LUMTIMI-996566 format. One record per residue (C-alpha): residue in three letters; y, x, z negated. Coordinates in steps of 0.25 Angstrom, whole numbers, plus 5000, padded with zeros to 4 digits. Layout:
<recs>
ALAYXZ/...
</recs>
This chain:
<recs>
MET563059364526/SER562459504526/LYS562959614516/ASN563259704528/THR564159594535/ARG565559554531/PRO566159424537/ALA567359504542/GLU566559604549/ALA565459524555/GLY565059574569/THR565759704568/PRO565159844568/TYR565459864553/THR564459764549/PHE562959784549/TYR562559644553/GLY563659614562/LYS563359584577/ILE564259674587/PRO564159674602/LEU563359784608/LYS564559844616/GLN565059874602/ALA563659904595/ILE563060004605/PRO564160114604/LEU564160094589/GLY562660114589/LEU562760234599/GLN563660304589/HIS562460314579/VAL561560364590/MET562560474593/ALA562760514579/MET561260534576/PHE560560564589/VAL560560714588/GLY560260714573/ASN559060614576/LEU558360714585/THR558760854579/PRO557860844567/LEU556660814576/ILE556960924586/ILE557061024574/VAL555660974568/MET554960984581/GLY555461124583/ALA554961164569/CYS553661104572/GLY553561184585/LEU553661054594/THR554561124604/THR554761104619/ASP554261254621/SER552961214614/GLY552661104623/PHE553160994615/GLY554360944624/ASP553760804626/LEU553460784612/ARG554860834607/THR555460734617/ALA554560614612/LEU554960644598/LEU556460654600/GLN556260524608/ASN555560464596/ALA556660504587/MET557660424594/THR556860304595/LEU556360304580/ALA557860324575/GLY558260194583/ILE557060114578/VAL557160154563/THR558660134564/LEU558359984568/VAL557459974557/GLN558460024547/LEU559559924553/PHE558659794554/SER557559834544/ILE556059794544/GLY555659734531/PRO556059834520/CYS556259944531/GLY557659964535/GLY558959944526/LYS559759864537/VAL560859974536/PRO561660044547/ILE560860164546/VAL560360244558/MET559060314557/GLY558660444563/THR557760574562/SER558060644549/SER558460784548/GLY558260784532/PHE556760824535/LEU556960944543/GLY556861044532/VAL555460984528/PHE554960974542/GLN555361114546/SER554761164533/LEU553461094536/ALA553361144550/ALA553461284544/THR552361254534/LEU551461174542/GLY551661254555/THR552261204568/GLY551561114577/ILE551260974581/LEU550360954568/THR551560994559/TYR552360884566/GLY551360784564/ALA551260824549/ILE552760804548/MET552660664554/GLY551560624545/ALA552360664533/CYS553560584538/VAL552660454539/VAL552260474525/GLY553660514520/GLY554260394527/ILE553360294521/PHE553660364507/GLU555160344509/GLY554960204514/ILE554260164501/LEU555360234493/GLY556360144500/LEU555660024496/PHE555860064481/LEU557260104483/LYS557959984476/PRO557460034462/LEU557960174465/ARG559360124469/ARG559960144456/PHE559760294458/PHE560760284470/PRO562060224465/ALA563360254473/VAL563560384467/VAL562260434471/THR562160374485/GLY563560424487/CYS563160574484/VAL561960554493/VAL562860504505/MET563960614502/SER562860724503/ILE562360664516/GLY563760674521/LEU563860814516/SER562560854522/LEU562960794536/VAL564360854538/PRO563860994541/VAL562960934551/GLY564160864558/ILE564860994558/ASN563661064564/TYR563560974575/LEU565060984578/CYS564961134579/GLY563761124589/GLY562461114581/ASN561461204576/GLY561061324584/VAL562161324594/ASN562861454598/ASP564261384599/TYR564261324585/GLY565661294581/SER566261324594/LEU567561254598/TYR566861174609/ASN565861114598/ILE566861084587/GLY567961034597/LEU566860944604/GLY566560884590/LEU567960874585/LEU568260794598/VAL567260694595/LEU567760684580/VAL569260664585/VAL568760554595/ILE568060484584/LEU569260494574/VAL570260444585/LEU569360324589/LYS569060294574/HIS570460294569/PHE571360274580/THR570760154587/ASN570460014582/PRO569460024571/LYS568659904576/SER568659954591/MET567460014597/LEU568260144599/SER568360154584/THR566960104580/SER566260194591/SER567160314588/ILE565960404585/LEU565160364598/ILE566460384607/GLY566760514600/ILE565360564602/LEU565460514617/VAL566760584619/GLY566160714614/TYR564960704622/VAL565760684635/VAL566660804632/ALA565360884629/ILE564860844643/ILE566160884650/MET566161014642/THR564761034647/LEU565161004662/THR566361094661/LEU566161214652/PRO565161324651/HIS563861284644/THR563461414638/GLY563961534630/VAL563461664626/ASN563261704611/ALA563461844605/ASP562061894609/GLY562361854624/VAL561461734623/GLU561861614631/TYR561961474624/THR562361334627/TYR563561274620/ALA563261164610/TRP564261064617/VAL563461074630/VAL562860944635/ASN561460974641/PHE560960864650/ASP559560924653/GLN558960834641/VAL559460714648/LYS558960744661/ASN557560774656/ALA557460654647/SER556660534652/TRP557260394653/PHE556160324645/ALA555060364635/LEU554360284624/PRO554160344610/SER552860394605/PHE552060384592/ILE551460514586/GLY550060534592/PHE550460464605/GLY551160484618/LYS552060614618/LEU551760624603/ALA550260624604/ASP550160764599/ILE550860734585/HIS549860674575/LEU550260634561/SER549660714549/PHE549860704534/SER550060824526/MET550560824512/GLN551260964515/ALA552160884524/ILE552160744517/LEU552660794503/PRO553960864508/ILE554260754518/ALA554060644508/ILE555060714499/MET556060714510/PHE555860564513/ILE556360544498/VAL557560634502/THR557860554514/ALA557760424506/VAL558860474498/GLU559660504510/THR559460374516/VAL559960304504/GLY561160394505/ASP561360364520/ILE561260214518/SER562160214506/GLY563160294514/CYS563060204526/ILE563260074519/GLU564360124511/GLY565060194522/GLY564860084532/MET564759954524/GLY565559994512/ARG564459954502/GLU563260014495/ALA561860004501/THR560959894495/ASP559559924490/SER558959854502/GLU559759944512/LEU559360064505/SER557960034503/GLY557759984517/GLY558460104523/VAL557560204515/VAL556260124519/CYS556760124534/ASP557060274532/GLY555660304527/LEU554760214536/GLY555660244548/SER555360394546/SER553860354546/LEU553960284559/ALA554760394565/ALA553560494561/LEU552560404569/PHE553460444581/GLY553460584577/VAL554960584573/LEU555560634560/PRO555960544549/ASN556960434552/THR558060424541/SER559460374540/PHE560460454548/SER561560504540/GLN562360534552/ASN562460384556/VAL562860354541/GLY564060434544/LEU564360354557/VAL564260224549/THR565160274538/MET566160314548/THR566260204558/LYS565760094548/VAL564960034559/VAL563659974552/ASN563359874562/ARG561859854565/VAL561959814579/ALA562659944582/LEU561660024575/THR560559954582/CYS561159994595/GLY561060134591/ALA559660124586/ILE559260064600/PHE559960174607/LEU559160274599/ILE557860204603/LEU558360204618/CYS558560354617/GLY557160364612/LEU556660284624/CYS557560344634/PRO557660494631/LYS558660514641/ILE559660434633/GLY559260504621/ALA559460644628/CYS560960604632/VAL561260584617/SER560460704612/ILE561160804621/MET562560774614/PRO563160904609/GLN563160914594/PRO564660944593/VAL564860804599/LEU564060744588/GLY564660834577/GLY566060774580/ALA565560644575/ALA564660694565/VAL565660764556/ILE566460634553/MET565160544552/PHE564460634542/ALA565760654534/SER565860504533/ILE564560504526/LEU565160584515/VAL566260494514/SER565260374512/GLY564660444501/ILE566060464494/GLN566260314496/LEU564960284489/VAL565160374477/THR566560314475/ARG566160174477/ASP566060164461/PRO567060234451/ILE566760384450/GLY566660444436/THR566260574430/ARG564760534432/GLU564860504447/ILE565760634449/THR564660714443/ILE563560654451/ILE564360674464/SER564760814461/VAL563360864457/ALA562660794468/LEU563560844479/GLY563860974473/LEU562461024467/GLY561560934475/TYR562260934489/GLY562661084487/LEU561261124483/GLY560561054495/SER561561094506/THR561661244502/ALA560661324511/GLY559661394502/ALA560161334489/THR558761284486/GLY557961394494/GLN557261444481/LEU556861314476/PRO555461254478/TYR555161194492/TYR555161054489/VAL556461064481/GLN557061134493/LEU556561024502/ILE557260914494/PHE558560984490/GLY558761084501/GLY559561044514/SER560660944515/GLY560960924500/ILE560760764501/VAL559560764492/PRO560060854481/ALA561360784480/ALA560560644480/PHE559660704469/ALA560860754461/ALA561560624462/ILE560360534458/LEU559960624446/LEU561360634441/ASN561560484442/ILE560360464433/ILE560660564423/LEU562160554421/PRO562660444411/LYS563460334417/ASP564860304413/LYS564760184404/LYS566260144405/LYS566160154420/ASP564860064420/GLU565559964410/ALA566759954419/ALA565859934431/
</recs>
């Protein structure tokens, strides 16, 4: 019997290989799509803007095609992660999507190389090379596993959770750039979603669909309430300068009306992507390759947190290796479609750790729905117009649950003075340094590139280094 299946739980959503009916699998899969849909498209929108590929510049059709590809590729690479093709794929309950971790590098390259379609082609070319590099790194992950004991992976998982909690709160308040940020309507809408999730999760039968689909139902309730608010309340307000703006909770149906019913994805150099051509510049390849090392560390943390939180055990060598290989080669494949690197989505790790739903059939339904969203842009538009406060209500608890998974990892074994020191320094100095704006502003560019931003990488670096340097407790080892 598979290591992911226990006899008492065979055929339930809580086992990876168990077979469950579609009427149960589809809503559980849709939860994952709802949790990551906006985050899957946002990085691409930001990078297209940084490269000057805007609708006003005549790139409207190109932008639509790239967003369509982002949804399709996320579904395809998720399927590979779930089922594996040779060494590619860890057979783990991980959802793959467009990474936001590369945004700083891509924006910096756009500023250095100049805006335009050529710069975008150079970024895609570097992603092809960087993805292959990460894939090769994944093949040799087993001998490196000794550098990632529970105390190290736990620190990485905790730092991932810490970095995502502010993102969830940002969604709850309305999202970046909105004029009614933190308004009563935004926070109230998000809290409504959170309350619905908590009620369904803890006041219904734990094995019922109401409980296991609590995230999806909470989001749908919030979405319906937002639509009712849109139909009954004023859509706009006026800021202090007298400029009119649209509230963040308003649902705008224009995108759905304008979207087509069916469209096939395009390769770079063909169809709607005919103007994009891969180019290979060391100026782009070097910093992006460094970031692929960083994302490999994050993927190890994501898989470790997902397996610990969802299955109650540590990830195996083959799961970690296959997951990292899929992370890399999936990113190379995505670049051939003009899409940013596809990596493990931490938001969905939070969903797994909260619901304990790790079933492959359910996640497959979510992956297929993502592909359908790419093939039918009108479906994708229905999900993409969901107000961010609705997502924020679910995101807050999902992201915090990743932090809890990290705590479970580091406490799996007895914690002594050595482990306390590693955790304290990794989260205090490492995470604090990386997550404090401007802390690394006077350091060399490549140091800023690696250690600036979310704090995940400096925390991981500190934990790995201290785990190597600090002497182990001999009495503890003998007792074990």
